[in-house]
C-alpha positions as CSV (number, residue, x, y, z in Angstrom):
1,M,136.4,-75.2,84.5
2,L,138.9,-72.6,83.3
3,L,139.9,-74.9,80.5
4,G,136.2,-75.2,79.5
5,A,135.9,-71.4,79.5
6,A,139.0,-71.2,77.2
7,V,137.4,-73.8,74.9
8,A,134.2,-71.6,74.9
9,L,136.4,-68.6,74.0
10,A,137.9,-70.5,71.1
11,A,134.5,-71.5,69.9
12,A,133.2,-67.9,70.2
13,A,136.2,-66.7,68.2
14,V,135.4,-69.1,65.4
15,L,131.8,-67.9,65.4
16,G,133.0,-64.3,65.3
17,I,135.1,-65.0,62.3
18,A,132.5,-67.2,60.5
19,I,129.3,-65.1,61.0
20,G,128.7,-61.8,59.2
21,A,127.3,-60.3,56.1
22,Q,129.0,-63.2,54.2
23,S,128.7,-66.3,56.4
24,L,131.6,-68.8,56.1
25,R,131.8,-72.4,57.2
26,P,134.0,-73.3,60.1
27,A,136.1,-75.4,57.8
28,E,136.8,-72.3,55.6
29,V,137.7,-70.3,58.6
30,L,140.3,-72.9,59.8
31,Q,141.7,-73.2,56.3
32,A,142.1,-69.5,56.0
33,L,143.9,-69.4,59.4
34,V,146.4,-72.2,58.5
35,A,146.7,-71.9,54.7
36,F,146.0,-68.4,53.4
37,D,145.5,-68.4,49.6
38,G,144.7,-64.8,48.9
39,S,141.0,-65.4,48.0
40,S,138.3,-62.9,48.8
41,E,137.0,-65.0,51.6
42,H,140.5,-65.3,53.2
43,L,141.1,-61.6,52.8
44,I,137.8,-60.9,54.6
45,I,138.9,-63.2,57.4
46,W,142.4,-61.7,57.9
47,D,141.7,-58.1,57.2
48,V,138.3,-57.6,58.9
49,R,137.1,-60.4,61.1
50,V,140.3,-61.6,62.8
51,P,141.2,-58.0,63.9
52,R,137.6,-57.6,65.0
53,V,137.7,-60.8,67.1
54,L,141.0,-59.6,68.7
55,L,139.4,-56.3,69.4
56,G,136.3,-58.0,71.0
57,I,138.5,-60.2,73.2
58,S,140.6,-57.3,74.4
59,V,137.6,-55.0,75.1
60,G,135.6,-57.7,76.8
61,A,138.5,-58.8,79.0
62,A,139.3,-55.2,79.9
63,L,135.8,-54.2,80.9
64,A,135.1,-57.4,82.8
65,V,138.3,-57.3,84.8
66,A,137.8,-53.6,85.5
67,G,134.3,-54.4,86.8
68,G,135.7,-57.2,89.0
69,L,138.3,-55.0,90.4
70,I,135.8,-52.2,91.1
71,Q,133.5,-54.6,92.9
72,T,136.4,-56.0,95.0
73,L,137.8,-52.6,95.8
74,S,134.5,-51.0,96.8
75,R,133.0,-54.2,98.3
76,N,130.0,-53.4,96.2
77,P,128.3,-56.1,94.1
78,L,126.5,-53.4,92.0
79,A,129.7,-51.6,91.0
80,E,130.6,-51.5,87.3
81,P,132.6,-49.0,85.2
82,G,129.5,-47.9,83.3
83,I,127.2,-47.7,86.3
84,L,129.8,-45.8,88.3
85,G,130.2,-43.2,85.6
86,V,133.8,-44.2,84.6
87,T,132.8,-45.1,81.1
88,V,130.8,-41.9,80.6
89,G,133.6,-39.9,82.1
90,A,136.0,-41.4,79.5
91,G,133.5,-40.5,76.7
92,F,133.1,-37.0,78.0
93,A,136.8,-36.5,78.0
94,V,137.1,-37.7,74.4
95,A,134.3,-35.3,73.4
96,V,136.1,-32.4,75.1
97,G,139.5,-33.5,73.6
98,S,137.9,-33.6,70.1
99,A,136.5,-30.1,70.6
100,L,139.9,-28.8,71.7
101,G,141.7,-30.6,68.9
102,V,143.6,-32.8,71.4
103,A,141.9,-36.1,70.8
104,V,142.3,-36.3,67.1
105,S,144.7,-39.2,67.0
106,Q,144.4,-42.7,68.5
107,L,147.0,-41.9,71.2
108,G,145.1,-38.6,72.0
109,E,141.8,-40.4,72.3
110,L,143.4,-43.0,74.6
111,L,145.0,-40.4,76.9
112,A,141.8,-38.4,77.0
113,A,139.7,-41.4,77.8
114,I,142.1,-42.5,80.6
115,V,142.1,-39.0,82.1
116,G,138.3,-38.8,82.0
117,A,138.0,-42.2,83.6
118,V,140.4,-41.3,86.4
119,L,138.6,-38.0,87.3
120,A,135.2,-39.7,87.2
121,A,136.3,-42.6,89.4
122,L,137.8,-40.2,91.9
123,L,134.7,-38.0,92.0
124,V,132.3,-40.9,92.4
125,Y,134.3,-42.6,95.1
126,A,134.8,-39.4,97.0
127,V,131.1,-38.6,97.1
128,G,129.6,-42.1,97.5
129,R,132.2,-44.2,99.3
130,R,130.2,-44.4,102.6
131,S,127.4,-46.6,101.1
132,P,127.2,-49.0,98.2
133,L,123.8,-47.7,97.2
134,R,125.1,-44.1,97.4
135,L,128.0,-45.0,95.2
136,V,125.7,-46.3,92.5
137,L,123.4,-43.3,92.8
138,T,126.4,-41.0,92.5
139,G,127.6,-42.8,89.4
140,V,124.2,-42.7,87.8
141,A,123.9,-39.0,88.5
142,L,127.3,-38.2,87.2
143,S,126.6,-40.2,84.1
144,A,123.5,-38.3,83.4
145,V,125.2,-34.9,83.9
146,L,128.2,-35.8,81.7
147,S,126.0,-37.3,79.0
148,G,124.0,-34.1,78.9
149,L,127.2,-32.0,78.7
150,S,128.5,-34.2,75.9
151,L,125.3,-33.8,73.9
152,G,125.3,-30.1,74.3
153,L,129.0,-29.9,73.2
154,R,128.3,-31.9,70.2
155,L,125.3,-29.9,69.2
156,M,127.2,-26.6,69.6
157,N,130.1,-28.0,67.4
158,P,128.8,-30.0,64.4
159,E,132.4,-31.1,63.5
160,V,132.8,-32.7,67.0
161,F,129.3,-34.3,66.5
162,D,130.4,-35.9,63.2
163,Q,133.6,-37.3,64.6
164,Y,132.1,-38.3,67.9
165,R,128.8,-40.0,67.0
166,F,130.4,-42.9,65.2
167,W,132.5,-43.6,68.3
168,A,129.8,-43.0,70.9
169,V,127.4,-45.8,69.7
170,G,129.5,-48.5,71.5
171,S,130.3,-51.0,68.7
172,L,133.1,-53.1,67.3
173,A,132.0,-52.5,63.7
174,G,134.5,-50.4,61.7
175,R,137.0,-50.2,64.6
176,E,139.1,-53.1,63.3
177,Q,140.7,-50.8,60.6
178,V,142.2,-48.3,63.1
179,P,145.7,-48.9,64.5
180,L,145.2,-51.1,67.6
181,E,148.8,-51.4,68.8
182,V,148.8,-48.7,71.6
183,P,145.4,-49.6,73.2
184,L,146.0,-53.3,73.0
185,V,149.4,-53.0,74.6
186,A,147.9,-50.8,77.4
187,I,145.2,-53.4,78.0
188,G,147.7,-56.2,78.1
189,L,149.9,-54.5,80.6
190,A,147.0,-53.5,82.8
191,L,145.7,-57.1,82.8
192,V,149.1,-58.4,83.9
193,A,149.1,-55.8,86.6
194,A,145.7,-56.9,87.7
195,M,146.9,-60.4,88.1
196,L,149.9,-59.2,90.1
197,L,147.6,-57.3,92.5
198,A,145.2,-60.2,92.9
199,R,146.9,-61.8,95.9
200,S,147.1,-58.5,97.8
201,L,143.4,-57.9,97.1
202,N,142.7,-61.3,98.5
203,A,144.4,-60.3,101.7
204,I,142.5,-56.9,101.8
205,E,139.2,-58.8,101.6
206,L,140.1,-60.4,104.9
207,G,140.2,-57.0,106.5
208,E,142.7,-54.2,106.6
209,T,144.2,-55.3,109.9
210,V,144.8,-58.8,108.7
211,A,146.2,-57.5,105.3
212,R,148.7,-55.3,107.1
213,T,149.7,-58.2,109.4
214,L,150.4,-60.3,106.2
215,G,152.6,-57.5,104.9
216,T,150.2,-55.9,102.4
217,R,150.5,-52.2,101.9
218,V,146.8,-51.4,101.7
219,A,147.0,-47.8,100.5
220,R,149.5,-48.6,97.7
221,V,147.4,-51.6,96.6
222,R,144.3,-49.5,96.4
223,V,145.9,-46.7,94.4
224,A,147.5,-49.2,92.0
225,T,144.2,-51.0,91.6
226,L,142.4,-47.7,90.8
227,V,145.1,-47.0,88.2
228,V,144.6,-50.4,86.6
229,I,140.8,-49.9,86.5
230,T,141.1,-46.5,84.8
231,V,143.6,-47.8,82.2
232,L,141.4,-50.8,81.4
233,T,138.3,-48.7,81.2
234,G,139.9,-45.8,79.3
235,A,141.6,-48.0,76.7
236,A,138.5,-50.2,76.1
237,T,136.3,-47.1,75.8
238,A,138.7,-45.4,73.5
239,L,138.7,-48.5,71.3
240,A,135.0,-49.4,71.1
241,G,133.1,-46.5,72.7
242,P,130.8,-46.7,75.8
243,I,129.8,-50.4,76.4
244,L,127.9,-51.0,79.6
245,F,127.1,-54.0,81.9
246,V,130.0,-56.3,80.8
247,G,131.8,-55.4,84.0
248,L,128.6,-56.2,86.0
249,I,127.6,-59.5,84.5
250,V,130.9,-61.4,84.3
251,P,132.2,-60.8,87.9
252,H,129.0,-62.3,89.4
253,L,129.6,-65.5,87.2
254,A,133.3,-65.6,88.2
255,R,132.5,-65.4,91.9
256,R,130.2,-68.4,91.6
257,M,132.9,-70.4,89.8
258,A,135.8,-69.5,92.2
259,P,134.4,-68.2,95.5
260,G,136.9,-66.8,97.9
261,S,139.8,-66.5,95.5
262,I,140.5,-63.2,93.8
263,P,143.3,-64.5,91.5
264,W,141.0,-67.3,90.1
265,Q,138.1,-64.9,89.9
266,L,140.1,-62.5,87.7
267,A,141.3,-65.3,85.5
268,Y,137.7,-66.4,84.9
269,T,136.6,-62.8,84.5
270,A,139.1,-62.1,81.7
271,V,138.1,-65.2,79.8
272,L,134.3,-65.0,80.3
273,G,134.4,-61.2,79.5
274,A,135.9,-62.0,76.1
275,V,133.4,-64.7,75.5
276,L,130.5,-62.4,76.4
277,M,131.8,-59.7,74.1
278,L,132.3,-62.0,71.2
279,L,128.9,-63.6,71.5
280,S,127.2,-60.2,71.9
281,D,129.0,-59.0,68.8
282,V,127.8,-62.1,66.9
283,G,124.2,-61.4,68.1
284,A,124.6,-57.8,67.0
285,R,125.3,-59.0,63.5
286,V,122.3,-61.3,63.2
287,L,119.5,-59.6,65.2
288,L,118.4,-57.5,62.3
289,P,118.2,-58.7,58.7
290,T,119.0,-55.3,57.3
291,G,122.3,-54.7,59.1
292,E,124.1,-54.6,62.5
293,V,123.0,-53.1,65.7
294,P,125.6,-51.7,68.1
295,V,127.0,-54.3,70.5
296,A,126.3,-51.9,73.4
297,I,122.6,-52.5,72.8
298,V,123.0,-56.2,73.1
299,T,125.0,-56.0,76.4
300,G,122.4,-53.5,77.7
301,F,119.6,-56.1,77.1
302,L,121.7,-58.7,78.9
303,G,122.9,-56.5,81.7
304,G,119.5,-54.9,82.6
305,P,118.0,-58.1,84.2
306,V,121.3,-58.8,85.9
307,L,121.3,-55.4,87.5
308,I,117.7,-55.9,88.7
309,W,118.7,-59.3,90.2
310,A,121.7,-57.8,91.9
311,V,119.7,-55.0,93.4
312,R,117.0,-57.4,94.6
313,R,119.5,-59.7,96.2
314,Y,122.0,-57.3,97.7
315,G,120.1,-54.1,98.1
316,S,122.3,-51.5,99.8
317,V,124.3,-54.1,101.8
318,A,128.0,-54.3,100.9
319,L,129.7,-57.6,100.2
């Protein structure tokens, strides 16, 4: 099944490279990848579409794995970086950093997004940790407050508004031209760390007493997992802006494919998150004949029904 998911990822990557304002045949895509000849089609593929596909894979995997880790850590099937306010917290920190002149570079945006994600996650968890439903309501309330503050800040400072509005739409379009090295390295390291934590999280799911008996240091694992979640969410948000529901949809699919195994679930989550992001980006390109729509709108349309289904199934009961 994981091999099939990897094949689906390869097919989605080919679609992401082939479909756009100028559609290309799959044969042309493969030829450009193996025998670059300097033609305009090959330049479009290598300079625009391949970086965009790599960006989509990284952002999709990061948001999906972050969602899976949040759901595992909180034992809450409704948890997701966007719903819990982590994504909006990262965006608010970028807006404040832009106003203060701190988040004017890629590294500054990344650091600001990570700091905002950390603070939002800590605040939401501190207030709503007693109940899954309370956790979700706290995240929604914090998202509304921070969104309003961000809007007020942008309206008070037009320069911040001009810099921020392109980033805040939640899209992969135009982001492929910025330097991607630092965020992609951060995402890669965080994904490796998530896989290293997977076995310990598996033990914690059996209960804290059992986990300690097996030699798991529960407090350290939880802190490390929270750090990984914030790095993944902050880096993905710094790259593509706020994109919701990817971290909600994919973990539910992964749990059905590998029930009871956190390591396998995270592996499925990373691959399927990349597939979902690439297919959503392709859909964003072809939905309107006059141009692209932000990919966050596509994931929102997909995630809304999944959220309704999850609320109807689980309600306020923890996993």
